[in-house]
Phi, psi and omega in degrees: 000133178262064181217156174261353176206147180209147181258150178235139178169182181274350180287147178287347176278349180290154178290323176239109184270126177251091183290146173068016178262168179268016181279150176283172178296125178046061185276327183238161177219137176253129185224143177248121180275183184292337178277000179085012178270146184253127184239147174250122185234153167288131189290324188285307184256004177059036174284132179282118176278327182162176178257132180275126177250152179303136178066023176249130184261145174234136182269123175235096183061238180274355186254157173235126182251134183227131176274114186281329181206161178293152180298146179245127182284130181278150174289163181304328180287323182275349187298134183282131176261113185289157175290123182304320181297314179291326182291328184257014184284350175210153177294145180292127182289150176247094181259137176267102180288141178295143180273147178232131357288185190309141182260148182227161173242132182235130177252121181241155177246126182246123176251110185278158179287349180281093177057028174068030180296134184249130178234137176247129181226144181241131179243130182241140179054036177243118182271334179228134180240109179282137180235129178182184182280335182295149180291337182280354180287154179298317173243110183262123178242090184280061182237159180291137182093356178260128180285165177301315170235095189277307180203176181223135168270128181239132178256120182281173181295339180266004178085019174271151182248122179243155176243127175247121179271133181264051176053048179289149183292320183265359173081165177235131185244134170242114184055044178065019177242134184292139177265114181284312180226295182216143181214152178280134178248111183269159177302135180090343178281152185262130171256114184254123178236110188057241179257001179270145181234130181241131179222162169219140187266327182244146179299160179304137183268125179296143182247349179220175187296321180297320178292319178299316182296313181294322178293320180293321182291334185242020184294330176292320179292321179292321180293323184274349180299338179299329184259015184290125175293145184223160174278130183253002183209161178272166180302149177267122183290344179261008183290147177262342186227154168249122186249126175254119179248144171257122182243126175233154174230148188294323186288346183256006183294336180280350180253120182293337183285325186246031187288320177205164182229128172259116185239135180249129181244125172265072184207150174269339177235123181246113177273133186237133176173185182277333181292146182287352176279354178283163176283323174244111183264122178245093188279066176237152185293335181265021173247132179289161179301315176233098194266312185203166177230132173250115188238142180241131181276188185293338178268002180081017179273130182266145177233126177262123178243128179274131179253328185286138176260358183247310183262138185277167173233130181246137176235113184056039176088353181250138181291137181267126174245111184089252181218160180206150179282140183242133175255155177306142178074000171288146185267122174254127179243123178230108181061233181281352194252148169240138186233135174229145174273114181273322186203141173233116183224159179297142182289139174281116186294356181297332182291345177278343178281154171304135187240110176279129177243142173053064180291333185252142173225124185297336183259012182289147177247349182224157171247121180257125185253122179234156173229130177265112188267316186229149177171163178301135179065358186288313186291319183284322191268310189233337185081185181303146179244133174258124186238123175246108181262117174271070182214155175270340181227131176238119176266134186234134179172184182275336182293146185291342181278359180283162175284332173232109184266121178248094190281073176223146184292338178280356177261132179289160182301316173234097192269313186206166177224130172253127187223137174273135178264169180294336179267022177064025172261145181253121182247142174243135183237129176275123181258341185286141178265349184243341181227146184262173171245132183250132176243120183053039175082357180249132179291142178266151180291300183215299181234142183218139179274118182275152174238151176302139180094351180278149178256138180243130180247125177231108185063229178273004185260147176234123180251141175251124175279106180279340179134188179207160181209154180283147177269124179300131182262136178286140178284000000 
């Protein structure tokens, strides 16, 4: 059929006549939406019965209807022009098709820096909410320090809200902690962008049956996610040991998904507490902000030191006063959580080396060739590194999400970006607010056009731009 909608019934005016059936006149309607999905609706009240999939049968009275293939979009020459009389014989129905995947409604509160003005907005069937200075953004914040596309609120299929930072210059903060790439935003927590603060008090509200079902199946996990232990710091490049801890909490024992967490710390000193500045963050009310310290000496022997004067620390059932030596598999109890040392091993020094991530990009048009000439442990351990990035953009910094990770404290988390332009020029942009980027020994202001053979200095590292070339594109 060369139509985007067709009626089914026993009436002779129906597009598909079902003779001898017990169906009413024009009882059902088949419609194709703009996304190419096929829906079966009640004709009178436009109730959606379901989505028709290829080779899937639906029973309609004595008949069985099967969609043999997906709809095919006609070219402009082949497109069917409907009869105006038939087209206007009834008002066009306005059906709300269910969204896939499950849809949610989220109500957020925006407090602007202008005299603390508070605005409340509700978004329905929106899985991603763009936030930035541009007018085209879903939430437009026309304030100084806000990027054109600053960050994005994302609602997962389970109704969780995540924040993704788009490498903004001034950063995105969740509860006064910087978001490196993506972070969970819980109800009541503050999302700070420049001087504007965004919060939401209630979790996203399901809008269809699929969302209600998924929310009901995982409501225990969502409720307990508030108390999920997290890593609060990046690896220490000077650490001698890698420590693997098993962390459990009492409230999650009924959920197979959240029963325990195995966490590996590349640190000799592990700070434990409720504050996000700790290495192991235990976000429960009966955990102090700075509760305890787990420290390992040069022989790998662990010592547990209690910092809290209000909440206790237990080791093998006995309360710790001051400090105590900890052996592997001994049970440490802090508030709702139990902690065990599973393994203590010497740190792999590879994490101190510069680490190239994601060298290839399927949509890249250029290959950028770099050589890493100088850097900590580089000359003694590995020597110069030649890096060929098949990418148009190379992000450089200390954070693990960058394409070139330079693990030194003098390098910012997101330090610089090397980007190929449409006119085949290569530009480097400094993103750090505390450290500069040097080209041939001179600091750049903001953006600089690189030439082959030039040296770029970022912290203690020196990069040589060997050049770039276009990638042949398949026809």
